[in-house]
N, CA and C atoms as a LAMMPS dump frame, in Angstrom:
ITEM: TIMESTEP
0
ITEM: NUMBER OF ATOMS
210
ITEM: BOX BOUNDS ff ff ff
-5.0000000000000000e+02 5.0000000000000000e+02
-5.0000000000000000e+02 5.0000000000000000e+02
-5.0000000000000000e+02 5.0000000000000000e+02
ITEM: ATOMS id mol type element x y z
1 1 1 N 9.017 -9.516 2.59
2 1 2 C 8.611 -8.118 2.393
3 1 3 C 7.107 -8.033 2.122
4 2 1 N 6.418 -7.088 2.649
5 2 2 C 5.032 -6.874 2.409
6 2 3 C 4.838 -5.462 1.76
7 3 1 N 3.802 -5.259 1.044
8 3 2 C 3.519 -3.945 0.393
9 3 3 C 2.242 -3.368 0.829
10 4 1 N 2.215 -2.104 1.147
11 4 2 C 0.945 -1.378 1.476
12 4 3 C 0.626 -0.447 0.279
13 5 1 N -0.422 -0.67 -0.397
14 5 2 C -0.89 0.217 -1.439
15 5 3 C -1.789 1.321 -0.921
16 6 1 N -1.227 2.513 -0.857
17 6 2 C -2.018 3.688 -0.384
18 6 3 C -2.682 4.283 -1.563
19 7 1 N -4.03 4.35 -1.599
20 7 2 C -4.759 4.849 -2.707
21 7 3 C -5.642 6.039 -2.183
22 8 1 N -5.072 7.23 -2.442
23 8 2 C -5.727 8.434 -1.921
24 8 3 C -7.132 8.747 -2.588
25 9 1 N -7.296 8.591 -3.873
26 9 2 C -8.619 8.815 -4.431
27 9 3 C -9.772 7.995 -3.829
28 10 1 N -9.428 6.742 -3.525
29 10 2 C -10.478 5.829 -3.03
30 10 3 C -10.457 5.799 -1.471
31 11 1 N -9.41 6.402 -0.844
32 11 2 C -9.266 6.353 0.575
33 11 3 C -9.169 4.952 1.08
34 12 1 N -8.29 4.121 0.466
35 12 2 C -8.063 2.788 0.875
36 12 3 C -6.561 2.508 1.028
37 13 1 N -6.254 1.715 1.995
38 13 2 C -4.841 1.086 2.215
39 13 3 C -5.038 -0.368 2.061
40 14 1 N -4.305 -0.955 1.157
41 14 2 C -4.437 -2.458 0.887
42 14 3 C -3.155 -3.081 1.176
43 15 1 N -3.113 -4.1 2.057
44 15 2 C -1.929 -4.78 2.398
45 15 3 C -1.78 -6.088 1.516
46 16 1 N -0.577 -6.184 0.912
47 16 2 C -0.333 -7.338 0.08
48 16 3 C 0.895 -8.14 0.666
49 17 1 N 0.755 -9.372 0.928
50 17 2 C 1.79 -10.171 1.553
51 17 3 C 2.251 -11.367 0.678
52 18 1 N 1.457 -11.742 -0.262
53 18 2 C 1.675 -12.875 -1.065
54 18 3 C 2.419 -12.565 -2.37
55 19 1 N 3.666 -12.924 -2.563
56 19 2 C 4.462 -12.516 -3.739
57 19 3 C 3.834 -12.974 -5.058
58 20 1 N 2.881 -13.929 -5.01
59 20 2 C 2.289 -14.401 -6.267
60 20 3 C 1.032 -13.637 -6.6
61 21 1 N 0.686 -12.646 -5.771
62 21 2 C -0.533 -11.832 -6.009
63 21 3 C -0.371 -11.054 -7.323
64 22 1 N -1.402 -11.139 -8.137
65 22 2 C -1.306 -10.468 -9.463
66 22 3 C -1.176 -8.953 -9.314
67 23 1 N -1.775 -8.352 -8.244
68 23 2 C -1.598 -6.899 -8.03
69 23 3 C -0.159 -6.567 -7.754
70 24 1 N 0.48 -7.358 -6.928
71 24 2 C 1.913 -7.16 -6.657
72 24 3 C 2.743 -7.331 -7.903
73 25 1 N 2.53 -8.364 -8.64
74 25 2 C 3.377 -8.587 -9.843
75 25 3 C 3.145 -7.484 -10.895
76 26 1 N 2.04 -6.831 -10.921
77 26 2 C 1.721 -5.836 -11.973
78 26 3 C 1.976 -4.376 -11.419
79 27 1 N 2.354 -4.209 -10.129
80 27 2 C 2.626 -2.851 -9.658
81 27 3 C 3.665 -2.18 -10.456
82 28 1 N 3.454 -0.887 -10.69
83 28 2 C 4.46 -0.103 -11.403
84 28 3 C 4.258 1.391 -11.022
85 29 1 N 5.314 2.146 -11.212
86 29 2 C 5.235 3.586 -10.9
87 29 3 C 4.481 4.263 -12.08
88 30 1 N 3.644 5.185 -11.678
89 30 2 C 2.936 5.989 -12.686
90 30 3 C 3.156 7.446 -12.334
91 31 1 N 2.611 8.27 -13.244
92 31 2 C 2.773 9.722 -12.969
93 31 3 C 2.285 10.194 -11.645
94 32 1 N 1.212 9.6 -11.11
95 32 2 C 0.587 9.972 -9.892
96 32 3 C 0.718 9.025 -8.75
97 33 1 N 1.347 7.88 -8.978
98 33 2 C 1.459 6.905 -7.866
99 33 3 C 2.872 6.26 -7.903
100 34 1 N 3.559 6.36 -6.804
101 34 2 C 4.931 5.929 -6.751
102 34 3 C 5.129 4.567 -6.163
103 35 1 N 6.321 4.065 -6.339
104 35 2 C 6.775 2.824 -5.646
105 35 3 C 7.885 3.244 -4.702
106 36 1 N 7.643 3.017 -3.409
107 36 2 C 8.638 3.38 -2.393
108 36 3 C 8.438 4.783 -1.897
109 37 1 N 7.571 5.525 -2.54
110 37 2 C 7.207 6.866 -2.093
111 37 3 C 5.761 7.279 -2.546
112 38 1 N 5.289 8.281 -1.899
113 38 2 C 3.916 8.722 -2.194
114 38 3 C 3.925 9.884 -3.143
115 39 1 N 3.053 9.851 -4.129
116 39 2 C 2.79 10.926 -5.082
117 39 3 C 1.378 11.446 -4.812
118 40 1 N 0.871 12.168 -5.769
119 40 2 C -0.468 12.817 -5.67
120 40 3 C -1.58 11.795 -5.284
121 41 1 N -1.615 10.671 -5.92
122 41 2 C -2.651 9.705 -5.705
123 41 3 C -2.296 8.571 -4.746
124 42 1 N -1.086 8.596 -4.197
125 42 2 C -0.597 7.516 -3.277
126 42 3 C 0.581 6.824 -3.802
127 43 1 N 0.73 5.544 -3.448
128 43 2 C 1.869 4.768 -3.799
129 43 3 C 1.967 3.462 -3.125
130 44 1 N 2.922 2.688 -3.509
131 44 2 C 3.226 1.355 -2.916
132 44 3 C 4.427 1.562 -1.968
133 45 1 N 4.2 1.188 -0.697
134 45 2 C 5.269 1.276 0.313
135 45 3 C 5.566 -0.072 0.786
136 46 1 N 6.886 -0.378 0.923
137 46 2 C 7.277 -1.719 1.404
138 46 3 C 7.626 -1.682 2.884
139 47 1 N 7.323 -2.825 3.535
140 47 2 C 7.674 -2.983 4.916
141 47 3 C 8.19 -4.386 5.177
142 48 1 N 8.995 -4.52 6.225
143 48 2 C 9.602 -5.826 6.512
144 48 3 C 8.611 -6.744 7.232
145 49 1 N 7.577 -6.191 7.823
146 49 2 C 6.641 -6.933 8.636
147 49 3 C 5.251 -6.448 8.413
148 50 1 N 4.191 -7.27 8.424
149 50 2 C 2.816 -6.789 8.263
150 50 3 C 2.369 -5.868 9.409
151 51 1 N 2.923 -6.122 10.611
152 51 2 C 2.523 -5.282 11.763
153 51 3 C 3.021 -3.897 11.559
154 52 1 N 4.212 -3.718 10.965
155 52 2 C 4.721 -2.378 10.745
156 52 3 C 3.87 -1.64 9.732
157 53 1 N 3.422 -2.355 8.71
158 53 2 C 2.577 -1.734 7.674
159 53 3 C 1.24 -1.247 8.286
160 54 1 N 0.658 -2.15 9.062
161 54 2 C -0.589 -1.779 9.736
162 54 3 C -0.467 -0.627 10.71
163 55 1 N 0.639 -0.605 11.384
164 55 2 C 0.897 0.468 12.376
165 55 3 C 1.039 1.814 11.568
166 56 1 N 1.808 1.763 10.423
167 56 2 C 1.939 2.987 9.553
168 56 3 C 0.625 3.437 9.085
169 57 1 N -0.261 2.501 8.668
170 57 2 C -1.658 2.814 8.255
171 57 3 C -2.406 3.522 9.392
172 58 1 N -2.318 2.968 10.546
173 58 2 C -3.192 3.444 11.662
174 58 3 C -2.731 4.861 12.093
175 59 1 N -1.466 5.16 11.988
176 59 2 C -0.921 6.466 12.369
177 59 3 C -1.157 7.464 11.24
178 60 1 N -0.956 7.128 10.021
179 60 2 C -0.934 8.095 8.924
180 60 3 C -2.23 8.193 8.163
181 61 1 N -3.062 7.149 8.138
182 61 2 C -4.22 7.059 7.322
183 61 3 C -5.445 6.551 8.069
184 62 1 N -5.712 6.941 9.322
185 62 2 C -6.725 6.315 10.147
186 62 3 C -8.145 6.393 9.593
187 63 1 N -8.37 7.364 8.772
188 63 2 C -9.775 7.513 8.16
189 63 3 C -9.896 6.727 6.88
190 64 1 N -8.869 6.054 6.466
191 64 2 C -8.947 5.203 5.22
192 64 3 C -9.406 3.822 5.56
193 65 1 N -10.036 3.181 4.632
194 65 2 C -10.381 1.704 4.788
195 65 3 C -9.161 0.862 4.661
196 66 1 N -9.042 -0.062 5.537
197 66 2 C -7.834 -1.018 5.521
198 66 3 C -8.307 -2.332 4.941
199 67 1 N -7.633 -2.863 3.955
200 67 2 C -7.922 -4.15 3.307
201 67 3 C -6.728 -5.082 3.399
202 68 1 N -6.92 -6.231 3.988
203 68 2 C -5.908 -7.233 4.07
204 68 3 C -6.127 -8.155 2.835
205 69 1 N -5.521 -7.806 1.736
206 69 2 C -5.791 -8.535 0.526
207 69 3 C -5.292 -9.945 0.385
208 70 1 N -3.984 -10.129 0.633
209 70 2 C -3.39 -11.437 0.438
210 70 3 C -2.206 -11.668 1.415
């Protein structure tokens, strides 16, 4: 499983694939950022394949910066 962190305030989508990544281990739902869904400031979305995550980014957030973090 891979995770795409959609961050609307900074206009970035960050792909995380390494389960030992500290950002993945510390992800949590907040008032404005969801896990598995998008809230006001974005959220963490899971995908079965990195290609699906990148395709979702290209279709839904083409003006955001894409970062392949880990």
